[in-house]
C-alpha positions as CSV (number, residue, x, y, z in Angstrom):
1,X,95.6,114.9,111.7
2,X,94.5,116.3,115.0
3,X,92.3,113.5,116.3
4,X,89.6,110.9,115.4
5,X,86.3,111.2,117.1
6,X,84.5,108.1,118.4
7,X,81.0,108.1,119.7
8,X,80.5,105.7,122.6
9,X,77.6,104.3,124.6
10,X,79.6,104.5,127.8
11,X,82.6,106.8,128.1
12,X,83.9,105.2,131.2
13,X,84.1,101.7,129.7
14,X,85.5,103.2,126.5
15,X,88.2,105.0,128.4
16,X,89.0,101.8,130.2
17,X,89.2,99.9,126.9
18,X,91.5,102.5,125.2
19,X,93.7,102.7,128.4
20,X,94.4,99.0,128.0
21,X,95.5,99.7,124.4
22,X,98.0,102.2,125.7
23,X,96.1,105.5,125.5
24,X,96.0,108.1,128.3
25,X,93.3,110.7,129.0
26,X,94.9,114.1,128.3
27,X,91.7,116.4,128.6
28,X,88.2,115.9,129.9
29,X,85.4,118.2,128.8
30,X,81.7,118.4,127.8
31,X,80.3,119.0,124.4
32,X,77.1,120.8,125.2
33,X,75.1,118.1,127.0
34,X,77.5,115.1,127.2
35,X,80.8,113.9,128.5
36,X,83.9,113.8,126.2
37,X,87.7,113.4,126.4
38,X,90.8,113.4,124.4
39,X,93.1,110.4,124.7
40,X,96.7,110.1,123.4
41,X,98.5,106.9,122.6
42,X,99.8,104.7,119.8
43,X,101.2,107.8,118.1
44,X,97.8,109.5,117.8
45,X,94.9,111.2,119.5
46,X,91.3,110.1,119.8
47,X,88.2,111.9,121.1
48,X,85.6,109.9,122.9
49,X,82.1,111.3,123.1
50,X,79.4,109.6,125.2
51,X,76.0,109.4,123.4
52,X,72.9,109.4,125.6
53,X,70.3,106.9,124.4
54,X,72.7,105.3,121.8
55,X,71.7,103.1,119.0
56,X,73.9,100.1,118.3
57,X,76.7,100.7,115.8
58,X,76.3,98.9,112.4
59,X,78.6,95.9,111.9
60,X,81.1,97.6,109.6
61,X,83.5,94.6,109.7
62,X,81.2,91.7,108.8
63,X,78.6,93.5,106.6
64,X,80.0,93.4,103.1
65,X,77.5,95.9,101.9
66,X,78.2,98.5,104.6
67,X,79.3,101.9,103.3
68,X,80.9,104.6,105.5
69,X,83.4,104.7,108.3
70,X,85.2,101.3,108.3
71,X,88.1,101.3,110.8
72,X,90.9,103.2,112.5
73,X,94.4,101.8,111.7
74,X,97.4,102.0,114.0
75,X,100.9,101.5,112.7
76,X,102.9,99.4,115.1
77,X,106.0,99.0,112.9
78,X,108.3,101.1,115.1
79,X,107.0,99.9,118.4
80,X,106.1,96.2,118.2
81,X,108.6,93.5,117.0
82,X,105.8,90.8,116.4
83,X,102.1,91.5,116.0
84,X,101.1,88.0,117.1
85,X,103.0,88.2,120.4
86,X,101.6,91.8,120.9
87,X,98.0,90.7,120.3
88,X,98.4,87.7,122.7
89,X,99.8,90.0,125.4
90,X,97.0,92.4,124.8
91,X,94.4,89.6,125.1
92,X,96.0,88.5,128.4
93,X,95.9,92.1,129.6
94,X,92.1,92.4,128.8
95,X,91.4,89.0,130.4
96,X,93.1,90.0,133.6
97,X,91.3,93.4,133.6
98,X,88.0,91.5,133.0
99,X,88.6,89.1,135.9
100,X,89.5,92.0,138.2
101,X,86.6,94.4,137.2
102,X,84.0,92.6,135.0
103,X,81.6,95.6,135.3
104,X,84.2,97.9,133.7
105,X,86.0,95.6,131.2
106,X,85.2,92.9,128.6
107,X,87.4,90.2,127.1
108,X,89.2,91.3,124.0
109,X,87.2,90.6,120.8
110,X,89.5,89.6,117.9
111,X,87.9,90.1,114.5
112,X,90.9,89.0,112.5
113,X,94.0,87.3,114.0
114,X,97.3,88.5,112.5
115,X,97.9,87.6,108.9
116,X,100.2,88.8,106.2
117,X,98.9,91.0,103.4
118,X,100.7,92.4,100.4
119,X,99.8,96.1,99.7
120,X,101.7,97.5,96.7
121,X,105.2,96.1,96.9
122,X,105.2,95.9,100.8
123,X,104.1,93.0,103.0
124,X,102.3,93.8,106.3
125,X,101.1,91.9,109.3
126,X,97.5,92.9,109.8
127,X,95.1,92.2,112.7
128,X,91.7,93.6,113.7
129,X,89.9,93.8,117.1
130,X,86.6,95.4,118.1
131,X,86.4,98.2,120.6
132,X,83.9,98.3,123.5
133,X,81.2,99.6,121.0
134,X,82.1,97.0,118.4
135,X,84.0,99.4,116.1
136,X,86.8,97.7,114.2
137,X,90.4,98.7,115.0
138,X,93.2,97.6,112.7
139,X,96.8,97.1,113.8
140,X,99.4,97.0,111.1
141,X,103.1,96.3,111.0
142,X,105.3,96.5,107.9
143,X,107.6,93.5,107.5
144,X,111.1,93.6,106.1
């Protein structure tokens, strides 16, 4: 896969959010009339596109009848030894950034704290957070 595209209400806040997750801007560009960029990190690439006059995103995580895009999932198996510790560290990083620049950052919104889930014959640690536009992001780590 080349990239996943995410539409955002504020590209500068979205960049700041994804930078705290470990992404780096690799290209900035415009798509006709709006700002955009590619960011690389967590073994993948995302594209952020700022949407003028945005409508709020639907609540894909909590609306059990929602159909369509649900979430991005990042596999941390090779890079993180413990999902709970990683998420706590991430939460602290977001809290510090929010204290230093509240106009640019928000506290981390955890949708689902780490829990174990069996999928097929494998057991995973799974957690969900919301990005700056409230889109769900999953972090998954294979156990054993």
